[in-house]
C-alpha positions, 0 to 999 in steps of 0.5 A: 472487534470482528463479529460473527456477521463480519465478512472475510474481506473488505475491499476498499475502493477510493473514487473521484470522478471514476465513472469511466473505469469503476464498473470494471473494478466492481465486476471483478469483485462481484464475479468472485467465486468467494463471496463473503465480502463487503465493498466500501466505496470511499468517494471524494464528492465525485461530480460525474456518474460515479455515485449513479454507477454504485447505486446501480450495483447496490440494487444487485449487491447489498454488500456494497456501501458508498461514503461520499464526502470531501477528503484529503486525497486517496490515502485519506479515503483509504484511512476512512475505509480502514475505520469503517471496514468490518472484514478480517482481511483488507484489500485496497483497489484503485477505481481503475484496477481489478482483481486478476481472476474470478478465483483470486480471493478463493486462491488466497484463502486456500494458501496455507502460508497466510495462516500465521501472518498479518500481512500477505503480499503477492504480485500485480499484472500491468502492461506498464511493467510488461507483465507481472510485478514484482515477486518477493521483496527484500530489505534491499529491494524496498530501497528503490521500489515499492510493493503495489498496495493492490497486491497486499492483504492486511489483517484489519488488526494490523493498523492498530499496531503500526497505524494508518497511512501518513497524510503527510505523503500525498503520493507515496504514503503506501511506500512509507507504510510498507517500509514501516511494516516490512522492516518491523520485527513485530509484524509477521508477513509473507510473500505468495506467488499469486497475481492479485490484481490488474494494475493500471499505472498512472493517476496522481502518484505517477505525476505528483512530485512527493518531495516530503517522501523523497526526503524522508524515505532515505532517512527512514530506510537508514534508521530502520535498516541498521542490522538489516541492510549492509553497511555499504547500502546504508552508506549509499543511502546516507550519501543520497540523503546528504545530496538531497538535503543539500539541495533543500538547504536543511542544515539540521537534516544535513548535520544528522545525515553526516552524524549517521555517515560517520557512525556508519563508517566507524561501524564498518571499520570495526566489523571488518 
C-alpha cells in the first residue's frame, strides 16, 4: 500500500561489480528536475568499489538505499527491488544505463496519456541501434523483438496482477514478462513518444543463449496470440516451434505443436 510518504518513482538498479559505470547511472537520476523519488541499488555481493560508490552518493542523497546479498541473476535482483519499492511508478535501469535527459521524469509525469494506464513505455537511445529504439509495438512486432525494460514505467500494483519476472529465463525474463502484459486484455498500457533512457547494449543478455525462453516464447505467443495475431503469423510461429522442438527431441511439445497447427489450419479454412 502506498503511504503519504511514498515517492512517485522507484528507480531500481541491479548491480554486480558495476563500479566503472554506476556513477553515470546515478548522476542521471539525481540530476532530475523532478526529485520525488527513491533509488534502490540491488547488489549481488560486488567485490569491486560498487558499494563504496553508493555510500558516497548516500552522503549527499538520502533517497538512495543499497541491498547487497547473493542473488540468482539480474531478474532476481529486480524482483527483490519490486518487493522493496514504495513508489507509485517503478523503472528499471541497468548499472551502465542512464536516464536520457534531466527532465525525463518531469516530461513523463506531464504526459496526459499516462493517467489511466498501468504500464507506459517509450523509447531508448543507443549507438547499437543507431539512434532511438523502437517506437510503438504491435502484437506482430513483439513476435520478433523486445521492448527494452529501460523504456518502461510500471505502476507498482501491476506486479500483483501479472506477477514478477520468471527466474526460469536467465536472459529474457523481461521479454517473457512483456508478452504477458502486452497480450493481456486485463492490463491498460500506452506508448509515449519519448526517449526514456540511454541504453548500453551488452552484458549477460547479449551473450547468454536462453534456450528455455527461445523454446517457450514461440508457444507462449501462439497461445496468447489467438484473436490478436493473423492465422498466417500463428502458423509461421507454429512451424518455427515445431522445428525447434524437433531439435530438442521433445515429443510431448511436438505433439502439442502439431495439434495447434492442425487446429489453426482448420480455423484458417473456416474463416476464409
